[in-house]
C-alpha positions in Angstrom: 41.0 2.3 -13.5 40.9 -0.8 -15.7 38.2 -0.7 -18.4 36.7 -4.0 -17.3 35.9 -2.8 -13.8 34.1 0.3 -14.8 30.3 0.2 -14.9 27.9 2.5 -16.7 25.3 2.3 -13.8 27.8 3.4 -11.1 30.2 1.8 -8.7 28.0 -1.2 -8.0 25.6 -2.8 -10.6 23.3 -3.8 -7.9 22.7 -0.2 -6.8 21.9 0.7 -10.4 19.3 -2.1 -10.7 17.6 -0.9 -7.4 17.4 2.6 -8.9 15.7 1.3 -11.9 13.1 -0.7 -9.9 12.1 2.2 -7.7 9.5 3.8 -10.0 7.8 0.4 -10.3 7.7 0.1 -6.5 6.2 3.6 -6.2 3.6 2.8 -8.8 2.7 -0.3 -7.0 2.5 1.5 -3.7 0.2 4.1 -5.2 -2.0 1.5 -6.7 -2.3 -0.4 -3.4 -3.2 2.8 -1.6 -5.8 3.8 -4.2 -7.4 0.4 -3.8 -7.3 0.2 0.0 -8.8 3.6 0.8 -12.3 2.9 -0.6 -12.3 -0.6 0.9 -11.4 0.9 4.3 -14.2 3.5 4.1 -16.7 0.7 3.3 -15.4 -1.4 6.2 -15.7 1.5 8.6 -19.2 2.3 7.5 -20.2 -1.4 7.8 -18.8 -1.6 11.4 -20.7 1.6 12.3 -23.9 0.2 10.9 -23.5 -3.0 12.8 -22.9 -1.3 16.1 -25.8 1.0 15.5 -28.2 -1.9 14.7 -26.9 -3.9 17.8 -27.5 -1.0 20.1 -31.0 -0.6 18.8 -31.6 -4.4 19.5 -30.1 -4.0 23.0 -32.6 -1.1 23.8 -35.6 -3.3 22.7 -34.8 -6.1 25.3 -37.1 -6.2 28.3 
């Protein structure tokens, strides 16, 4: 194989670039998950509280 065609990252330079970006994507995904879980818990708790309050108001109606 001619020397100019060989690549140190593998047969396709684009594949090598994708492999290098994968840890960054995994770190970003972990950060998003770590941020979204507490927010989701707060939202579920808020919805539960609103439903509970509305049911209490409904029972007070004549």
